C-alpha positions, 0 to 999 in steps of 0.5 A: 911210084914205089910199085912202078919202080918194083915193077920195072927194076924188081929183079935187078934190085934183088940181084944187086942186093944179093951181091957181096959187098965187094961186088957191089962196090965194084959195080958202083965204081964202074957206074961212077967211072962211066958217069965221069967219062960221059961228063967229060965229053961235055967239058974241055979238059987237058990231056992228063985229066982225060987220060986219068978218067979213061984209065980209071974207066978201063980199070973199073971195067976190068974189075967188073968182069968178076961180078957174077951176072947169074941173076939178070935176064936179058 
């Protein structure tokens, strides 16, 4: 299992570990915001809650622009 994980995500994991702490936190913030936005689509919520989650996601996406993507291949 560990070898399969390394085979699939080895380069991306090395890239993530090479990032500075602030960049790692920005990336984690984006992932959590994305999961919250996806989870919100399966649940009925009031307008203010939806607005808050969308604004949080947009702010995290804007902050993600500062994360260098030099070590990732497409």
